[in-house]
C-alpha positions in Angstrom: 15.4 0.0 17.6 12.0 0.7 16.3 11.5 0.4 12.6 8.4 0.5 10.4 8.8 -0.5 6.7 6.0 0.0 4.1 6.0 -2.0 0.9 3.7 -3.1 -1.9 3.2 0.3 -3.6 3.3 0.6 -7.4 1.5 1.6 -10.5 -1.9 0.3 -11.0 -4.7 1.1 -13.5 -7.9 2.6 -12.1 -10.1 0.0 -10.7 -7.2 -2.1 -9.8 -6.0 -3.4 -6.4 -3.0 -3.2 -4.3 -2.0 -4.5 -0.9 0.3 -2.5 1.2 2.3 -4.0 4.0 3.9 -2.3 7.1 6.3 -4.5 8.8 7.5 -3.5 12.3 10.5 -4.3 14.6 10.5 -3.0 18.1 6.8 -2.5 18.4 4.2 -5.4 18.8 1.8 -4.4 16.1 -0.6 -7.0 17.5 -1.6 -4.7 20.4 -0.7 -1.3 19.0 -2.9 1.2 17.3 -1.7 1.5 13.7 -2.6 4.3 11.3 -2.3 4.5 7.6 -1.7 8.0 6.2 -1.3 9.2 2.7 0.1 12.3 1.2 -0.7 13.4 -2.4 1.7 15.8 -4.2 1.2 19.3 -3.0 -1.2 18.3 -0.3 -1.3 17.5 3.4 -0.8 14.2 5.0 -4.3 12.7 5.6 -5.4 9.8 7.7 -6.7 7.0 5.7 -7.3 4.2 8.1 -6.7 3.2 11.7 -6.6 -0.3 13.2 -6.9 -0.1 17.0 -5.3 -2.6 19.4 -8.8 -3.6 20.6 -9.9 -4.7 17.1 -11.9 -1.8 16.0 -11.1 0.1 12.7 -11.7 3.6 11.3 -11.6 4.4 7.6 -11.9 7.9 6.0 -15.1 8.3 4.0 -13.0 8.7 0.8 -11.8 5.0 1.2 -14.7 3.4 3.2 -15.9 0.2 1.4 -12.7 -0.1 -0.8 -9.9 -0.4 1.7 -9.5 -2.8 4.5 -6.9 -3.2 7.1 -5.7 -6.6 8.6 -3.0 -7.9 10.8 -0.6 -10.9 10.7 0.6 -11.1 14.2 3.1 -13.9 13.5 4.8 -11.7 11.1 4.3 -8.5 13.1 2.9 -6.8 10.0 -0.3 -4.8 9.2 -1.8 -4.7 5.7 -3.9 -2.3 3.8 -6.0 -4.0 1.1 -6.9 -1.3 -1.5 -9.5 -2.2 -4.0 -11.3 -0.2 -6.8 -8.5 2.2 -6.9 -9.0 5.7 -8.3 -6.5 8.3 -9.6 -7.2 10.3 -6.5 -5.8 7.6 -4.5 -2.4 8.4 -5.8 -0.2 9.3 -2.9 2.7 8.2 -0.8 1.3 5.9 1.9 2.8 5.8 5.4 2.0 3.7 8.5 2.5 5.0 11.8 2.4 3.4 15.3 3.3 4.9 18.6 4.5 8.1 17.1 6.9 6.1 14.8 6.6 6.4 11.1 7.7 4.4 8.2 9.3 6.1 5.1 6.3 5.5 2.9 5.5 3.6 -0.3 4.3 5.3 -3.5 1.0 4.3 -5.0 0.2 5.6 -8.5 -3.2 5.0 -10.0 -3.2 5.8 -13.8 -4.2 4.3 -17.1 
């Protein structure tokens, strides 16, 4: 059974950092394309970052230079390091791979 589980969200002040995790079972994240999306209240779900199986990455302009993805193949987990967080980064963050989705983790950036 395929399962993606996000964690690491929480409340952080503007300018702070968080690291989100997406742990998988049933999918080898080491070779899969993994996407991070976010959905703010009342808004559509937007693509934030992609980590492709070949090693390349994509970041939305709104997070470029502040967010960075990485993988831990031994743990079958991908991470999204988020730095210099802004209030507009507040959203539920989801990871997705091979049409499977996690349930999301809430990130709130507020003073």
